[in-house]
C-alpha positions as CSV (number, residue, x, y, z in Angstrom):
1,M,-87.7,7.8,127.7
2,K,-85.5,4.9,126.7
3,F,-85.4,4.1,123.0
4,I,-87.6,7.0,122.0
5,D,-86.1,10.3,123.0
6,E,-82.6,9.0,122.3
7,Y,-83.6,8.4,118.7
8,Q,-85.2,11.8,118.2
9,D,-82.2,13.9,119.3
10,S,-82.0,16.8,116.8
11,K,-78.3,17.5,117.4
12,L,-77.4,13.8,116.8
13,A,-79.6,13.8,113.7
14,R,-77.8,16.8,112.2
15,G,-74.4,15.3,113.0
16,L,-75.4,12.0,111.3
17,A,-76.8,13.9,108.3
18,Y,-73.5,15.8,108.0
19,K,-71.6,12.5,108.1
20,I,-73.8,11.1,105.3
21,A,-73.1,14.3,103.2
22,Q,-69.4,13.9,103.8
23,R,-69.4,10.3,102.8
24,S,-71.8,10.5,99.8
25,T,-70.2,11.2,96.4
26,K,-72.4,9.2,94.1
27,T,-75.9,10.0,93.1
28,I,-78.0,7.1,94.4
29,S,-81.6,6.0,94.6
30,L,-83.0,4.4,97.7
31,M,-86.5,3.0,98.3
32,E,-88.3,2.2,101.5
33,F,-90.8,-0.7,101.6
34,C,-92.7,0.3,104.7
35,G,-95.5,2.9,105.1
36,G,-94.3,3.6,108.6
37,H,-91.0,4.6,107.2
38,T,-92.6,6.8,104.5
39,H,-94.5,8.7,107.2
40,A,-91.5,9.1,109.4
41,I,-89.3,10.3,106.5
42,L,-91.8,13.0,105.6
43,R,-92.7,13.9,109.1
44,Y,-89.2,14.6,110.2
45,G,-88.0,16.1,106.9
46,I,-85.4,13.3,106.3
47,R,-85.5,13.9,102.5
48,Q,-84.5,17.6,103.1
49,L,-81.9,16.6,105.7
50,V,-79.9,14.2,103.5
51,P,-77.6,15.4,100.7
52,K,-79.0,16.0,97.2
53,T,-77.0,13.0,96.0
54,V,-79.4,10.7,97.9
55,E,-82.8,10.3,96.2
56,M,-85.5,8.6,98.3
57,R,-88.6,6.9,96.8
58,S,-91.6,5.2,98.5
59,G,-92.4,1.6,97.5
60,P,-95.2,-0.9,98.1
61,G,-95.1,-0.7,101.9
62,C,-98.8,-0.1,102.7
63,P,-100.8,-3.3,102.9
64,V,-104.1,-1.5,102.3
65,C,-102.8,0.4,99.3
66,V,-101.4,-2.7,97.6
67,T,-104.7,-4.6,97.9
68,A,-106.0,-5.1,94.4
69,T,-109.3,-3.5,93.4
70,A,-110.6,-7.0,92.5
71,D,-109.9,-8.2,96.0
72,L,-111.5,-5.2,97.5
73,D,-114.6,-5.8,95.4
74,K,-114.8,-9.4,96.7
75,A,-114.5,-8.2,100.3
76,I,-117.3,-5.7,99.7
77,A,-119.5,-8.3,98.1
78,L,-119.0,-10.7,101.0
79,A,-120.1,-8.0,103.4
80,H,-123.4,-7.6,101.5
81,L,-124.3,-11.3,101.9
82,P,-127.2,-12.0,104.3
83,D,-126.4,-13.1,107.8
84,V,-122.8,-12.0,107.5
85,I,-120.8,-9.8,109.8
86,A,-117.7,-8.5,108.0
87,T,-114.8,-7.5,110.3
88,T,-111.6,-5.8,109.4
89,F,-109.0,-3.2,110.5
90,G,-110.0,0.5,110.4
91,D,-108.0,1.6,107.3
92,M,-109.9,-0.8,105.1
93,I,-113.4,0.7,105.7
94,R,-113.0,3.8,103.6
95,V,-110.9,2.3,100.7
96,P,-112.8,2.6,97.5
97,G,-113.4,-0.4,95.4
98,S,-114.7,-0.3,91.8
99,Y,-118.2,0.6,92.7
100,S,-118.4,1.0,96.5
101,S,-116.6,0.6,99.7
102,L,-117.0,-1.2,103.0
103,Q,-118.2,2.1,104.5
104,Q,-120.8,2.5,101.9
105,A,-121.9,-1.1,102.3
106,K,-122.3,-0.4,106.0
107,A,-124.4,2.6,105.2
108,E,-126.6,0.4,103.0
109,G,-127.3,-2.0,105.8
110,A,-124.4,-4.4,105.8
111,D,-123.0,-5.4,109.2
112,V,-119.4,-4.2,108.9
113,R,-117.4,-3.8,112.1
114,I,-113.9,-2.4,112.8
115,V,-111.8,-4.6,115.1
116,Y,-108.5,-3.9,116.7
117,S,-107.2,-7.5,116.6
118,T,-108.1,-10.7,114.9
119,I,-109.1,-12.2,118.2
120,D,-111.8,-9.5,118.4
121,A,-113.3,-11.0,115.3
122,V,-113.2,-14.5,116.8
123,E,-115.0,-13.2,119.9
124,I,-117.7,-11.6,117.7
125,A,-118.2,-15.0,116.1
126,K,-118.6,-16.6,119.5
127,A,-121.1,-14.0,120.5
128,N,-123.1,-14.3,117.3
129,P,-123.4,-18.1,116.5
130,E,-126.3,-17.5,114.1
131,K,-124.2,-15.3,111.9
132,S,-121.2,-15.9,109.7
133,V,-118.3,-13.7,110.8
134,I,-115.7,-13.0,108.1
135,F,-112.4,-11.3,108.9
136,I,-111.0,-9.5,105.9
137,G,-107.3,-10.3,106.5
138,I,-104.9,-7.9,104.9
139,G,-101.3,-7.2,105.8
140,F,-97.7,-8.4,105.4
141,E,-95.7,-10.8,107.5
142,T,-96.3,-8.5,110.5
143,T,-100.0,-9.3,110.8
144,A,-100.1,-12.8,109.2
145,P,-99.1,-14.6,112.4
146,T,-102.0,-13.0,114.3
147,I,-104.4,-14.0,111.6
148,A,-103.0,-17.5,111.8
149,A,-103.5,-17.5,115.6
150,S,-107.1,-16.5,115.2
151,I,-107.8,-19.5,112.9
152,L,-106.1,-21.9,115.4
153,K,-108.1,-20.4,118.2
154,A,-111.4,-20.9,116.3
155,Q,-110.4,-24.5,115.6
156,Q,-109.5,-25.2,119.2
157,E,-112.7,-23.7,120.5
158,K,-114.8,-25.3,117.7
159,I,-116.1,-22.0,116.5
160,E,-117.7,-23.0,113.2
161,N,-119.0,-19.6,112.0
162,F,-115.6,-17.8,111.8
163,Y,-113.9,-17.3,108.4
164,V,-110.9,-15.4,107.0
165,L,-110.6,-13.8,103.6
166,S,-106.8,-14.1,103.3
167,L,-105.3,-11.2,101.3
168,N,-102.0,-11.4,103.1
169,K,-98.8,-10.7,101.2
170,L,-95.1,-11.3,101.5
171,T,-92.5,-8.6,101.1
172,P,-89.3,-10.1,99.6
173,P,-91.1,-11.4,96.5
174,V,-92.5,-8.0,95.6
175,M,-89.0,-6.6,96.1
176,K,-87.8,-9.1,93.5
177,A,-90.6,-8.2,91.2
178,L,-89.8,-4.5,91.2
179,L,-86.1,-5.2,90.7
180,D,-86.9,-7.5,87.8
181,S,-89.1,-4.9,86.2
182,G,-86.2,-2.4,86.0
183,E,-88.8,0.4,85.9
184,V,-87.0,2.2,88.8
185,K,-83.3,1.8,89.2
186,L,-82.4,1.2,92.8
187,D,-79.0,1.3,94.5
188,G,-80.3,0.5,98.0
189,I,-83.3,-0.6,100.0
190,V,-84.5,0.6,103.4
191,C,-85.9,-2.8,104.5
192,P,-89.1,-2.8,106.6
193,G,-88.7,-2.9,110.4
194,H,-91.9,-4.6,111.5
195,V,-91.8,-7.2,108.8
196,S,-88.2,-8.0,109.6
197,V,-89.0,-8.5,113.3
198,I,-90.9,-11.5,112.0
199,I,-88.8,-12.8,109.1
200,G,-85.4,-11.6,110.1
201,S,-82.7,-10.5,107.7
202,H,-81.9,-13.7,105.8
203,P,-84.8,-13.5,103.3
204,Y,-83.3,-10.4,101.8
205,E,-79.9,-11.9,101.1
206,F,-80.8,-12.6,97.4
207,I,-81.0,-8.8,96.8
208,P,-77.3,-7.9,97.2
209,R,-76.2,-11.3,95.8
210,D,-78.3,-11.3,92.7
211,Y,-79.0,-7.6,92.0
212,G,-76.0,-5.8,93.6
213,V,-78.4,-3.7,95.7
214,A,-77.6,-2.7,99.2
215,C,-80.1,-3.6,102.0
216,V,-80.3,-2.2,105.5
217,I,-83.2,-2.9,108.0
218,S,-84.3,0.3,109.7
219,G,-86.3,1.2,112.8
220,F,-88.9,4.0,112.8
221,E,-87.4,7.0,114.6
222,P,-85.5,9.7,112.7
223,L,-82.1,8.5,114.0
224,D,-82.9,4.9,113.0
225,I,-83.6,6.0,109.5
226,L,-80.6,8.3,109.2
227,L,-78.4,5.5,110.5
228,C,-79.9,3.2,107.9
229,I,-79.2,5.7,105.1
230,D,-75.6,6.1,106.4
231,K,-75.0,2.4,106.2
232,L,-76.6,2.2,102.7
233,V,-74.4,5.1,101.5
234,E,-71.3,3.4,103.0
235,Q,-72.1,0.1,101.2
236,I,-72.8,1.8,97.9
237,E,-69.7,4.0,98.1
238,K,-67.5,1.0,98.8
239,G,-69.2,-1.2,96.2
240,E,-69.9,-3.8,98.8
241,P,-73.7,-4.4,98.9
242,K,-74.9,-6.7,101.7
243,V,-77.8,-7.0,104.3
244,E,-77.3,-5.2,107.5
245,I,-79.5,-4.6,110.6
246,A,-79.7,-1.0,111.8
247,Y,-82.5,-1.9,114.1
248,P,-80.9,-4.5,116.5
249,R,-83.2,-3.7,119.4
250,G,-86.1,-5.1,117.3
251,V,-84.7,-7.4,114.7
252,K,-82.6,-10.6,114.9
253,P,-81.2,-12.3,111.8
254,E,-83.4,-15.3,112.4
255,G,-86.5,-13.2,113.1
256,N,-89.3,-14.5,115.4
257,R,-89.3,-18.3,115.0
258,K,-92.6,-18.8,116.8
259,A,-94.4,-16.3,114.6
260,R,-92.9,-17.8,111.5
261,Q,-94.0,-21.2,112.6
262,L,-97.6,-20.0,113.1
263,M,-97.6,-18.6,109.5
264,E,-96.1,-21.8,108.0
265,D,-98.6,-24.0,109.9
266,V,-101.7,-22.2,108.8
267,F,-100.7,-20.7,105.4
268,E,-99.2,-21.9,102.2
269,I,-97.5,-19.6,99.7
270,G,-99.1,-18.8,96.4
271,E,-99.5,-15.9,94.0
272,A,-101.0,-12.6,95.0
273,N,-102.5,-9.7,93.1
274,W,-100.8,-6.3,93.9
275,R,-102.3,-3.0,93.0
276,G,-100.2,-1.3,90.3
277,I,-98.0,-4.3,89.9
278,G,-100.2,-7.3,89.0
279,I,-99.8,-11.0,89.9
280,V,-96.6,-11.6,91.8
281,P,-95.7,-15.3,92.2
282,Q,-95.0,-16.7,95.6
283,S,-96.1,-13.4,97.3
284,G,-99.4,-14.4,98.8
285,L,-100.5,-16.5,101.8
286,K,-103.4,-18.9,101.2
287,I,-105.1,-20.9,103.9
288,R,-103.9,-24.5,103.9
289,G,-106.3,-27.3,103.1
290,K,-106.4,-28.6,106.6
291,Y,-107.9,-25.3,107.7
292,E,-110.1,-24.7,104.6
293,Q,-113.3,-24.7,106.7
294,F,-112.2,-21.2,107.8
295,D,-111.5,-20.0,104.2
296,A,-114.1,-17.4,103.3
297,G,-112.9,-17.6,99.6
298,K,-114.0,-21.2,99.5
299,A,-117.0,-21.1,101.9
300,F,-118.9,-18.3,100.1
301,S,-119.6,-17.6,96.4
302,V,-120.2,-14.0,95.2
303,S,-120.8,-12.6,91.7
304,L,-118.4,-9.8,90.8
305,K,-118.4,-7.2,88.0
306,P,-115.1,-6.5,86.2
307,P,-112.9,-4.3,88.4
308,R,-112.2,-0.8,87.3
309,E,-109.7,1.8,88.5
310,P,-110.6,5.4,89.4
311,K,-109.9,7.6,86.5
312,G,-106.7,9.7,86.9
313,C,-105.6,8.0,90.1
314,R,-101.9,7.2,90.1
315,C,-101.8,5.0,93.2
316,G,-100.3,2.2,91.2
317,D,-97.4,4.4,90.0
318,V,-96.8,5.7,93.5
319,I,-96.8,2.1,94.9
320,R,-94.1,1.1,92.3
321,G,-92.0,4.2,93.1
322,A,-92.5,5.4,89.5
323,A,-94.2,8.6,90.7
324,T,-94.5,10.7,93.8
325,S,-97.9,11.6,95.2
326,P,-97.6,15.3,94.2
327,E,-97.1,14.2,90.6
328,C,-100.7,12.9,90.5
329,K,-103.0,15.6,89.1
330,L,-105.7,14.6,91.6
331,F,-103.5,15.1,94.6
332,R,-104.8,17.8,97.0
333,K,-107.3,19.0,94.3
334,V,-109.8,16.2,93.8
335,C,-108.2,13.6,96.1
336,T,-108.0,14.4,99.8
337,P,-108.2,12.5,103.1
338,E,-111.9,13.6,103.4
339,R,-112.7,12.5,99.8
340,P,-110.1,9.9,98.8
341,V,-110.0,8.7,95.2
342,G,-107.4,6.0,95.8
343,P,-106.2,3.9,98.8
344,C,-102.9,5.7,99.1
345,M,-104.8,8.7,100.4
346,V,-106.9,6.6,102.8
347,S,-104.5,4.5,104.8
348,S,-102.5,5.8,107.7
349,E,-99.5,4.1,106.0
350,G,-100.3,5.5,102.5
351,A,-97.8,7.6,100.7
352,C,-100.4,10.1,99.5
353,A,-101.7,10.6,103.1
354,A,-98.1,11.1,104.2
355,Y,-97.4,13.7,101.5
356,Y,-100.7,15.4,102.3
357,Q,-99.9,15.8,105.9
358,Y,-96.1,16.3,105.8
359,G,-95.2,16.9,102.2
360,T,-93.3,20.1,102.7
361,L,-90.6,21.0,105.1
362,E,-93.0,23.5,106.7
363,N,-95.5,20.8,107.4
364,S,-92.9,18.3,108.8
365,Q,-91.9,18.2,112.4
366,G,-88.3,18.6,111.1
367,F,-85.1,19.2,113.1
C-alpha cells in the first residue's frame, strides 16, 4: 500500500531509532503541536523507541481541547435558543462546559446535530428554512478553509438562515505565546502536518530566527515522526536551527494557496481565548464585516454565567506541556472516556485520551 505500509516498516523504524541514538548526545526537549501526532507517538511507542536524551511533550494541538470554557458555554447557550439547530463536529458534543454540554442540551430538548462537513450544515439550513442553523466552527488552519467555503456557498445560494460561531484558531501565534512564556524550555518543535498542508513552512521561520528553536514538519506515520525527530536532533546537535519539511508528500513551502485565499477572504485575524493559556493576540479567525450576516456571535444574544473550570482537572497544564496526563490526579480514576471531566479526555485528538488508550508500551502498537 503506497505511502502507508512503507512508513510503518518496523525494521526501518528500529534502524532510524538507532541512528537517532547514535547522533543524540545532548538532553533535549521536543514538543508536538498536533493531536494526531500525539496519538501516533503513543500508539507506536515512539517515546520508548527514541533515546532517553530526547524528551517529548504534547502541546496545544487539539482544537476541541483548546476551546475555552467561556466559548463552550456560549455554544451551549446558542443551542438552547428557540428555533435553532446547532450543528458541529462529533468531538464537540461531549465536551463539558461550565454547567452543561451540547450532549446534555440535546437531552434537554435542544436540536443539536453532528455533521461530517460544514457543507452538511448548509444543507440542513436549506432543508429547514424556518429554523436558524448555527455551525459551531472549531479547528485550526486545517478546517478554517472549509468553514469559509460554507459561508461563501450560503451567500451564493442566498441561504439566509445559516450562521457560524467562529472559534477557529491559528497555530504559529500560540507557538510564539508558549515560547514567550518560558514555562517549558523547548529545543525543537514537531510542526503539525495537516496545518502545514494549508499554511506551508514559511510561517514558522520566526521560531528558529527569533528563539533558536529547531522546527521540522512531520507526517503521521511512525517513520514520518522518527524522521522528523532525527532531523530535529541533527539541527540541535549542530546548533543550526531552521525549518525543514519531513513530510514532502503532503506539504509544500508555500502551502495551499487556494485554501489560504479562502481563509483570507472570509476571515480576519484577531485575538482568541485558549484553554489553559488565555488570550493570545493574532491567533483567532473572525468573520469579516462583509459576511457578518452569517456571524452567529453578532446575530444572536445570549446571557452567560461566569465560566468555571472543573475542580482538579489539569487540561490547561497538559495543553501547555507543563504536565503529562498521568500527572493529573483525576486521570483514569475520576476522569475516563466514559465520564470525562475535561476536554483532553473527550476528543479523539486529546492527549489524555491518547494516554488512556496507549499510555504504556504494553498498550501501544509498538514495533
